[in-house]
Each structure stands twice: as structure tokens, then as C-alpha cells.
C-alpha angles and dihedrals in degrees: 000000000000094000091054091049089048089053093047092050090048092053091046087054094050091047091048089050092051090046091049092052091051091045093050091047093049095049101040107026125080092201124069122262098266095050090044093053093046088048092051092050091048095048095036102241096113089109091054092054092047091049091051089050088055089067087077087066089077089074101061092034092061095037089055091048092047090053089046094245095140097166091056086051091051091051089053091049088049091051091052092050092051090049091053093049089049089053089049092051091046092053093049094049097046 
């Protein structure tokens, strides 16, 4: 059951990251989401947007820890690490 819990935590972590990016764009950007993401790719700050969206991963991580669902919390942490590695690769390639 721990592999399934880890996978659920991983999906929750990815969803929280995506939601964090959209929340950040909707609050702080004057443009819509499509234009902001296109501008971020053009001006090479997409990695920064994704990293700021990862801040929202704190919420499910600590909720899972509070509920003693440690494998879910590990999944969220794994998703955060995977996003960080993806950002690093994106920075190296571009």
C-alpha cells in the first residue's frame, strides 16, 4: 500500500504545483494565463514561475504530516524534487 500512497502524494504534489503556478499568475500578472506563460518562455523566466508555484506544496506536505500519512508526504516531496530537477534541466538546455 505504501507505493500507492507515494503515488497519490506525488500526484497531489504535481497538482499543487500546477495550481500554485496558476494562482500566482492570476494574482500577480496583468495578462491572462496563456500570454503570461508565452511571455515567460520568451523571456526565460518560466523556471522561476514554476519554482514559485512549488511553494504551494508546503500545504499538502504539512497536512499529510499532521495526519500521519508519511508516504503521502514523501510523494509530495518527491514531486517537488522532480520539479526542481526539471527546472534545472530546462535552465541547462535553454
